[in-house]
C-alpha positions as CSV (number, residue, x, y, z in Angstrom):
1,M,4.9,-7.5,-24.7
2,Q,5.9,-10.8,-26.1
3,G,7.2,-14.0,-24.9
4,P,9.9,-16.3,-26.2
5,D,8.8,-19.5,-28.0
6,P,7.3,-21.7,-25.2
7,A,8.9,-24.8,-26.8
8,R,12.3,-23.1,-26.5
9,L,11.7,-22.3,-22.9
10,V,10.8,-25.9,-22.1
11,A,13.7,-27.3,-24.0
12,L,16.1,-25.0,-22.2
13,Q,14.5,-25.9,-18.8
14,E,15.1,-29.6,-19.6
15,E,18.8,-28.9,-20.3
16,C,19.3,-27.5,-16.8
17,P,22.3,-29.4,-15.3
18,Q,21.5,-31.6,-12.4
19,E,24.2,-32.0,-9.6
20,K,23.6,-35.7,-9.5
21,D,24.9,-36.0,-13.1
22,F,28.4,-34.7,-12.3
23,D,31.2,-36.3,-10.4
24,E,32.9,-33.0,-9.5
25,E,31.2,-30.1,-7.8
26,D,33.3,-27.6,-9.9
27,E,32.1,-29.2,-13.1
28,Y,28.5,-28.9,-12.0
29,G,29.0,-25.3,-11.0
30,E,30.6,-24.4,-14.3
31,A,27.8,-26.1,-16.3
32,L,25.1,-24.5,-14.1
33,G,26.7,-21.0,-14.6
34,E,26.7,-21.5,-18.4
35,W,23.2,-22.7,-18.4
36,N,22.1,-19.7,-16.2
37,G,23.6,-17.3,-18.7
38,R,21.5,-18.8,-21.5
39,W,18.4,-19.0,-19.3
40,E,18.6,-15.4,-18.3
41,A,19.2,-14.1,-21.8
42,L,16.0,-15.8,-23.0
43,P,13.2,-14.6,-20.6
44,W,14.9,-11.5,-19.2
45,S,15.8,-9.8,-22.4
46,P,14.9,-6.1,-22.0
47,E,13.4,-5.9,-25.4
48,R,10.5,-8.0,-24.2
49,T,9.0,-5.2,-22.1
50,V,9.4,-2.3,-24.5
51,G,6.2,-0.5,-24.7
52,A,5.1,-1.3,-21.1
53,V,5.5,0.1,-17.6
54,V,5.4,-1.6,-14.3
55,L,2.0,-1.1,-12.8
56,S,2.5,-3.0,-9.5
57,H,5.1,-5.1,-7.7
58,L,3.6,-8.1,-6.1
59,G,6.7,-9.0,-4.0
60,C,9.4,-11.5,-4.7
61,A,10.2,-9.9,-8.0
62,C,6.7,-10.6,-9.4
63,R,5.1,-7.7,-11.2
64,Q,2.2,-6.6,-13.3
65,W,2.9,-4.5,-16.4
66,L,0.6,-2.1,-18.2
67,V,1.2,-2.2,-21.9
68,V,1.2,1.3,-23.3
69,G,2.2,0.7,-26.9
70,G,1.6,-1.9,-29.6
71,P,-1.2,-4.3,-30.2
72,E,-1.6,-5.2,-26.5
73,H,-1.9,-1.5,-25.3
74,G,-4.3,-1.0,-22.4
75,R,-4.0,-4.5,-21.2
76,I,-2.2,-5.8,-18.1
77,W,0.4,-8.6,-18.2
78,S,1.7,-10.8,-15.3
79,D,5.4,-11.1,-14.9
80,D,6.3,-14.3,-12.9
81,R,9.7,-14.8,-14.5
82,A,11.3,-14.8,-11.0
83,D,9.3,-17.9,-10.3
84,D,10.4,-19.6,-13.6
85,R,7.2,-18.8,-15.4
86,D,7.0,-16.3,-18.2
87,L,5.3,-13.0,-19.1
88,E,1.6,-13.6,-19.9
89,P,-1.6,-11.6,-20.3
90,L,-3.4,-11.3,-17.0
91,L,-6.8,-13.0,-17.6
92,G,-10.2,-12.3,-16.0
93,A,-12.7,-14.9,-14.8
94,G,-13.8,-15.7,-18.3
95,Q,-10.2,-16.1,-19.5
96,E,-10.4,-12.7,-21.3
97,P,-7.4,-10.4,-21.2
98,T,-7.6,-7.8,-18.4
99,A,-8.0,-4.2,-19.6
100,F,-6.5,-1.5,-17.4
101,A,-9.5,0.8,-17.7
102,L,-11.9,-1.9,-16.5
103,R,-9.7,-2.9,-13.6
104,Y,-9.3,0.7,-12.6
105,R,-13.0,1.2,-12.5
106,E,-13.5,-2.0,-10.5
107,R,-11.0,-0.8,-7.9
108,L,-12.7,2.6,-7.7
109,A,-16.1,0.9,-7.2
110,D,-14.5,-1.3,-4.5
111,A,-13.0,1.7,-2.7
112,A,-16.4,3.6,-2.9
113,R,-18.1,0.6,-1.4
114,T,-15.6,0.4,1.4
115,V,-15.9,4.0,2.2
116,E,-19.8,3.8,2.2
117,A,-19.8,0.8,4.5
118,A,-17.5,2.5,6.9
119,R,-20.0,5.4,7.4
């Protein structure tokens, strides 16, 4: 998993056409369409998620990915591109990258406690 250059993302966001800057609605629509094409090509490139599988869908097109290949293998990444944020490693309380094995064991322990409490 990898992200585009953050400075490039910020620069592109700053170039987003604003309706107030156009006299004609058609001109604004055309400029926005062109910008959207450039925007989608940058964060949504399919090459960015090669070596990862969707672990969970959080709703509203936000996901978590499990990296299964490459230097990040075994780690979970957050995908908030639908909210105009980028792919980034999911971090724990101490700002350490979240490993799938640890998270899985934590979920199993939580489930065991829930079952035990229900008895």
